[in-house]
C-alpha positions in Angstrom: 105.9 116.4 139.2 103.8 119.6 139.2 106.6 121.6 140.8 109.1 120.1 138.3 106.9 121.1 135.4 106.6 124.6 136.7 110.4 124.8 137.1 111.0 123.6 133.5 108.3 126.0 132.2 110.1 128.9 134.1 113.5 127.7 132.8 112.2 128.0 129.2 111.0 131.5 129.8 114.4 132.4 131.4 116.1 131.1 128.3 113.8 133.1 126.1 114.5 136.2 128.3 118.2 135.6 127.8 117.8 135.5 124.1 115.8 138.7 124.2 118.4 140.5 126.3 121.2 139.2 124.0 119.3 140.6 121.0 118.9 144.0 122.7 122.6 144.0 123.6 123.5 143.1 120.0 121.2 145.9 118.6 122.6 148.4 121.0 126.0 147.7 119.7 124.8 148.6 116.2 123.5 152.0 117.6 119.8 151.2 117.2 118.9 152.6 120.6 119.3 156.2 121.8 117.4 159.0 123.3 113.7 158.5 122.5 114.3 155.1 120.9 114.3 152.7 123.9 111.2 150.7 123.3 113.1 147.4 122.8 115.1 147.9 126.0 112.0 148.7 128.0 110.1 145.7 126.6 113.0 143.3 127.4 113.2 144.7 130.9 109.5 144.3 131.4 109.5 140.7 130.2 112.5 139.8 132.4 110.9 141.3 135.5 107.5 139.6 134.6 109.3 136.2 134.5 110.8 136.9 138.0 107.5 138.0 139.4 105.6 135.0 138.1 108.2 132.7 139.5 107.9 134.3 143.0 104.1 134.0 142.9 104.2 130.4 141.6 106.8 129.4 144.2 104.7 130.9 147.0 101.5 129.3 145.7 103.1 125.8 145.4 104.6 126.2 148.9 101.2 127.2 150.4 99.3 124.5 148.5 101.7 121.8 149.7 
């Protein structure tokens, strides 16, 4: 049950990441990003990679704890 809860929690963060990436894509179509104005893109990329890294760490910890 613990592993399933972690998986659902991760899934919710992935969905949030997809919403953030879609918002960045939508704003880039409007021309809001350009040289020197990439804060939103960098924040979205950092969030997405943080979700990946946390999942790898949690998976390894659950595997070792088992």
